[in-house]
C-alpha positions as CSV (number, residue, x, y, z in Angstrom):
1,X,0.0,0.0,0.0
2,X,1.4,3.4,-1.0
3,X,0.3,6.2,1.3
4,X,0.5,9.9,0.4
5,X,3.2,11.6,2.4
6,X,1.4,15.0,2.7
7,X,-1.6,13.3,4.3
8,X,0.6,11.2,6.6
9,X,2.2,14.5,7.8
10,X,-1.2,16.1,8.5
11,X,-2.1,16.3,12.2
12,X,-5.9,16.1,12.8
13,X,-7.3,16.7,16.3
14,X,-10.9,15.9,17.3
15,X,-12.3,18.8,19.4
16,X,-15.3,19.3,21.7
17,X,-15.6,15.6,22.5
18,X,-17.6,14.1,25.4
19,X,-19.6,17.2,26.1
20,X,-22.7,17.0,28.2
21,X,-25.1,18.2,25.5
22,X,-28.2,18.1,27.8
23,X,-26.9,19.8,30.9
24,X,-23.8,21.6,29.8
25,X,-23.2,25.2,28.5
26,X,-21.9,24.7,24.9
27,X,-19.8,27.8,24.5
28,X,-16.9,26.3,22.5
29,X,-17.9,25.9,18.9
30,X,-20.0,28.9,17.9
31,X,-23.1,26.7,17.7
32,X,-26.6,27.6,18.8
33,X,-26.0,27.7,22.6
34,X,-29.7,27.3,23.6
35,X,-31.8,24.4,22.7
36,X,-34.8,24.6,20.5
37,X,-37.9,24.4,22.6
38,X,-40.1,21.2,22.4
39,X,-42.7,22.9,20.2
40,X,-40.2,24.0,17.6
41,X,-38.4,20.7,17.7
42,X,-41.7,18.9,17.0
43,X,-42.3,21.1,14.0
44,X,-38.9,20.5,12.7
45,X,-39.2,16.7,13.0
46,X,-42.7,16.8,11.4
47,X,-41.1,18.5,8.3
48,X,-39.4,15.2,7.5
49,X,-41.5,13.0,5.3
50,X,-41.5,9.3,6.1
51,X,-41.6,8.7,2.4
52,X,-38.2,10.3,1.9
53,X,-36.0,7.8,3.8
54,X,-36.3,5.0,1.3
55,X,-35.5,7.2,-1.7
56,X,-32.4,9.1,-3.0
57,X,-32.8,12.8,-1.9
58,X,-34.1,15.2,-4.4
59,X,-33.0,18.7,-3.4
60,X,-34.3,20.7,-6.4
61,X,-36.9,22.4,-4.3
62,X,-34.3,23.7,-1.9
63,X,-32.4,25.1,-4.8
64,X,-35.5,27.0,-5.9
65,X,-36.0,28.3,-2.4
66,X,-32.4,29.5,-2.0
67,X,-32.4,31.1,-5.5
68,X,-35.6,33.0,-4.8
69,X,-34.2,34.2,-1.4
70,X,-31.3,35.8,-3.1
71,X,-32.9,36.9,-6.3
72,X,-30.8,34.5,-8.3
73,X,-31.4,31.5,-10.6
74,X,-31.0,27.9,-9.6
75,X,-27.8,27.6,-11.6
76,X,-26.3,30.4,-9.5
77,X,-26.5,28.1,-6.4
78,X,-24.6,25.0,-5.3
79,X,-25.6,23.2,-2.2
80,X,-23.0,21.2,-0.2
81,X,-22.5,19.5,3.2
82,X,-21.6,22.7,5.0
83,X,-19.2,25.4,3.9
84,X,-16.3,23.0,4.6
85,X,-17.2,20.7,1.7
86,X,-17.7,23.7,-0.6
87,X,-14.2,25.0,0.3
88,X,-12.8,21.6,-0.5
89,X,-14.6,21.6,-3.9
90,X,-13.4,25.1,-4.7
91,X,-9.8,24.1,-3.9
92,X,-10.0,20.9,-5.9
93,X,-11.6,22.4,-9.0
94,X,-9.8,25.8,-9.1
95,X,-6.2,25.3,-7.9
96,X,-3.8,23.5,-10.1
97,X,-0.5,21.9,-9.1
98,X,2.0,24.6,-8.1
99,X,-0.7,27.3,-7.6
100,X,-1.5,28.8,-4.3
101,X,-4.4,29.9,-2.0
102,X,-4.4,32.8,0.3
103,X,-6.6,33.2,3.5
104,X,-6.6,35.0,6.8
105,X,-5.0,33.8,10.0
106,X,-6.2,32.9,12.5
107,X,-9.6,31.9,11.1
108,X,-11.6,28.7,10.5
109,X,-8.9,26.0,10.9
110,X,-10.4,23.8,8.1
111,X,-8.9,26.2,5.5
112,X,-5.4,25.0,6.4
113,X,-6.5,21.4,6.8
114,X,-8.1,21.3,3.4
115,X,-5.2,22.9,1.7
116,X,-2.9,20.3,3.2
117,X,-5.3,17.4,2.3
118,X,-5.3,18.6,-1.4
119,X,-1.5,19.2,-1.2
120,X,-2.0,22.9,-2.1
121,X,0.4,25.6,-1.1
122,X,-1.1,28.4,0.8
123,X,-0.1,31.8,2.3
124,X,-1.5,33.3,5.5
125,X,-2.7,36.9,5.7
126,X,-1.9,37.4,9.4
127,X,-3.6,39.6,11.9
128,X,-1.4,42.1,13.7
129,X,-1.0,42.6,17.4
130,X,-3.8,45.1,17.3
131,X,-6.1,42.4,15.9
132,X,-6.3,44.1,12.5
133,X,-5.3,43.4,8.9
134,X,-3.1,45.5,6.6
135,X,-3.7,45.6,2.9
136,X,0.0,46.0,2.1
137,X,0.6,42.7,3.9
138,X,-2.0,41.1,1.7
139,X,-0.6,42.6,-1.5
140,X,2.8,41.1,-0.7
141,X,1.3,37.6,-0.6
142,X,-0.2,37.9,-4.1
143,X,1.9,36.7,-7.1
144,X,1.5,34.8,-10.4
145,X,0.8,31.6,-8.5
146,X,-2.1,32.9,-6.5
147,X,-5.3,31.3,-7.8
148,X,-7.9,31.8,-5.0
149,X,-8.3,34.2,-2.1
150,X,-10.7,33.4,0.8
151,X,-12.0,36.3,2.9
152,X,-13.9,35.3,6.0
153,X,-16.3,38.2,6.6
154,X,-17.0,38.7,9.4
155,X,-14.1,36.6,10.8
156,X,-13.6,34.6,13.9
157,X,-11.9,33.8,16.3
158,X,-10.7,37.4,15.9
159,X,-13.9,39.3,15.1
160,X,-13.2,41.4,12.0
161,X,-15.3,42.9,9.2
162,X,-13.9,44.3,6.0
163,X,-14.6,47.9,5.2
164,X,-15.9,48.7,1.7
165,X,-12.6,50.5,0.9
166,X,-10.6,47.4,1.7
167,X,-13.0,45.2,-0.2
168,X,-12.7,47.4,-3.3
169,X,-8.9,47.3,-3.2
170,X,-8.9,43.5,-2.9
171,X,-11.5,43.1,-5.6
172,X,-9.5,45.3,-8.1
173,X,-6.3,43.3,-7.3
174,X,-8.0,40.0,-7.8
175,X,-9.7,41.1,-11.0
176,X,-6.3,42.3,-12.4
177,X,-4.5,39.1,-11.4
178,X,-7.5,36.9,-12.5
179,X,-7.8,35.4,-9.0
180,X,-11.0,33.8,-7.7
181,X,-12.3,35.8,-4.7
182,X,-14.3,33.8,-2.2
183,X,-16.3,35.4,0.7
184,X,-17.1,33.1,3.6
185,X,-20.2,34.7,5.1
186,X,-20.9,32.1,7.7
187,X,-21.5,34.9,10.3
188,X,-23.1,37.4,8.0
189,X,-26.5,37.4,9.7
190,X,-25.1,38.7,13.0
191,X,-24.3,42.1,11.4
192,X,-22.1,41.8,8.4
193,X,-22.5,43.3,4.9
194,X,-22.9,40.7,2.1
195,X,-21.4,40.5,-1.4
196,X,-24.0,38.1,-2.6
197,X,-25.8,40.7,-4.8
198,X,-22.6,41.0,-6.8
199,X,-22.1,37.4,-7.9
200,X,-24.1,37.6,-11.1
201,X,-22.1,40.4,-12.6
202,X,-18.6,39.1,-11.5
203,X,-16.9,36.1,-13.2
204,X,-14.5,35.4,-10.3
205,X,-16.7,36.0,-7.2
206,X,-18.1,33.3,-4.9
207,X,-20.1,33.8,-1.7
208,X,-20.6,31.0,0.8
209,X,-23.4,30.7,3.4
210,X,-24.3,28.1,6.1
211,X,-27.2,26.9,8.2
212,X,-24.8,26.3,11.1
213,X,-24.5,29.7,12.7
214,X,-27.4,32.2,12.8
215,X,-29.9,29.5,11.7
216,X,-28.7,27.5,14.6
217,X,-28.6,24.2,12.7
218,X,-25.0,22.9,12.7
219,X,-26.3,19.4,13.2
220,X,-27.6,19.2,9.6
221,X,-24.2,20.1,8.1
222,X,-25.6,22.1,5.2
223,X,-24.3,25.1,3.4
224,X,-24.3,26.6,-0.1
225,X,-22.4,28.9,-2.4
226,X,-23.5,31.5,-4.9
227,X,-21.6,32.5,-8.1
228,X,-22.2,33.4,-11.7
229,X,-23.7,30.5,-13.6
230,X,-20.6,29.3,-15.4
231,X,-18.4,29.2,-12.3
232,X,-21.1,27.7,-10.1
233,X,-21.9,24.9,-12.5
234,X,-18.3,24.2,-13.0
235,X,-17.6,23.8,-9.2
236,X,-20.9,21.8,-8.7
237,X,-19.4,19.0,-10.9
238,X,-17.4,18.0,-7.8
239,X,-20.6,17.0,-5.9
240,X,-21.2,13.5,-4.8
241,X,-24.2,11.4,-6.0
242,X,-26.4,13.9,-4.3
243,X,-25.6,17.1,-2.4
244,X,-26.9,16.1,1.0
245,X,-29.1,13.6,2.9
246,X,-32.9,13.4,3.2
247,X,-32.9,14.8,6.8
248,X,-30.8,17.9,6.1
249,X,-32.4,19.3,3.0
250,X,-35.9,18.9,4.5
251,X,-35.0,20.6,7.7
252,X,-33.3,23.4,5.7
253,X,-36.5,23.8,3.6
254,X,-38.5,24.1,6.8
255,X,-36.1,26.7,8.2
256,X,-36.3,28.9,5.1
257,X,-40.1,28.9,5.5
258,X,-39.9,29.6,9.2
259,X,-37.5,32.5,9.5
260,X,-38.7,33.2,13.0
261,X,-36.0,30.8,14.3
262,X,-33.3,32.9,12.6
263,X,-34.6,36.2,13.9
264,X,-35.1,34.9,17.5
265,X,-31.7,33.3,17.6
266,X,-30.0,36.5,16.4
267,X,-32.0,38.5,19.0
268,X,-30.9,36.0,21.7
269,X,-27.2,36.3,20.7
270,X,-27.3,40.1,20.7
271,X,-28.9,40.0,24.2
272,X,-26.2,37.6,25.4
273,X,-23.5,39.8,23.9
274,X,-24.8,42.8,25.8
275,X,-25.0,40.8,29.0
276,X,-21.5,39.2,28.7
277,X,-19.7,42.4,27.7
278,X,-21.3,44.3,30.6
279,X,-20.2,41.6,33.1
280,X,-16.7,41.5,31.7
281,X,-16.4,45.3,31.8
282,X,-17.5,45.2,35.5
283,X,-14.6,42.7,36.1
284,X,-12.2,45.0,34.2
285,X,-11.4,42.3,31.7
286,X,-9.8,42.8,28.3
287,X,-12.0,41.3,25.5
288,X,-12.8,41.6,21.9
289,X,-15.8,40.9,19.6
290,X,-19.5,40.2,20.2
291,X,-20.6,42.9,17.6
292,X,-20.7,41.2,14.2
293,X,-20.5,37.5,15.2
294,X,-21.7,35.1,17.9
295,X,-18.5,35.0,20.0
296,X,-16.2,37.0,22.3
297,X,-12.5,36.4,22.9
298,X,-11.2,37.1,26.4
299,X,-7.6,37.9,27.2
300,X,-5.9,36.0,30.0
301,X,-2.4,36.3,31.6
302,X,-0.8,33.6,29.3
303,X,-1.4,30.5,27.3
304,X,-1.1,28.2,30.4
305,X,-3.9,30.2,32.0
306,X,-6.2,29.6,29.0
307,X,-5.7,25.8,29.2
308,X,-6.2,25.8,32.9
309,X,-9.4,27.7,32.6
310,X,-10.8,25.5,29.8
311,X,-10.0,22.4,32.0
312,X,-11.6,23.9,35.1
313,X,-14.7,25.0,33.3
314,X,-15.1,21.6,31.5
315,X,-15.3,19.9,34.9
316,X,-18.2,22.3,35.6
317,X,-19.8,21.4,32.3
318,X,-19.1,24.8,30.8
319,X,-17.2,24.4,27.5
320,X,-15.1,27.2,25.9
321,X,-12.2,27.2,23.4
322,X,-8.5,27.9,23.7
323,X,-5.3,26.9,21.9
324,X,-5.3,29.8,19.4
325,X,-2.2,30.9,17.5
326,X,-0.6,34.4,17.9
327,X,-1.7,37.1,18.3
328,X,-4.4,35.6,20.5
329,X,-2.5,32.6,22.0
330,X,-3.4,34.0,25.5
331,X,-7.2,34.3,24.7
332,X,-10.2,32.1,25.2
333,X,-13.3,32.2,23.0
334,X,-16.8,32.2,24.4
335,X,-19.7,31.5,22.1
336,X,-22.8,33.7,22.6
337,X,-26.2,32.6,23.6
338,X,-28.9,33.7,26.1
339,X,-27.8,35.6,29.3
340,X,-29.1,32.5,31.2
341,X,-26.5,30.3,29.6
342,X,-23.7,32.8,29.7
343,X,-24.4,33.4,33.5
344,X,-23.0,29.9,34.0
345,X,-19.7,31.0,32.5
346,X,-19.6,34.2,34.5
347,X,-20.2,32.3,37.7
348,X,-17.6,29.7,37.2
349,X,-15.1,32.1,35.7
350,X,-15.4,34.3,38.7
351,X,-14.8,31.2,40.9
352,X,-11.8,30.2,38.9
353,X,-10.2,33.7,39.4
354,X,-10.4,33.2,43.1
355,X,-8.3,30.0,43.1
């Protein structure tokens, strides 16, 4: 058996294992922190037809719903198993051997993982010590080998939203160099500005969305991309037999027809953000975020402190995230939900500080 060396070298770590989903405070993965109530859950499960389980999924109706939502045609949409799969298909179909991808750092870690899996070279546009990005740093990363640029907007774990002036400069450079420009808008609904209205008139622009964040449905692992028809249909050739499973597409269809769950979740996150920031301010803590996304990062003394806090809180069934690279190696990330859920974090965090 001949194994690929670049995959052998790849280190994969399973995170957020063995959590108490029923009794714990799930503040570590930017998921929906609060459970759906029993009434909503029953409505979701009723949306799944018993006649769909014995047949190969037909997702054409979901394509129509998404296209109508964005004022696009079906051929401008490609559905995948989360943004992660779509990133993989973009890399596989767009980047040739010897060509490169560029993305922000730190950001969603699967960008780096997928580049390594596909044996694609990549360059990191790194945040500075002030948690900002400099366009001149980006320009230095671009060369004749650059094939695709991923902009996570808004970004996490460092909350960051691109200003229009920065977007314009990046767009002009990508157009000039014939680079595919991809916007990851996973956190858009929490307060970002979208580029999805520009996909029809641009031949190198892709916008990705997910049901995992503001929709509060990470369990269905469903996302989609929008692009001009030629580019979208080209990338969609990477799909499996079907885009997703019978459960996921039917739940997504139900969600699109019941946008109340989206609005209520966003409202809940905003309420939690106000609560958490007020509490952290009263404790004289140094923190960042909670304005355009569903998370806040909290600065601690050093990296050891972050790991100690995560372990301590885990024993209390409060789950947060640490182990970030510079410039936030001494930060932890807290996902946002209702004040009731976040009060568990504040209580145990205050207890930890007294130790």
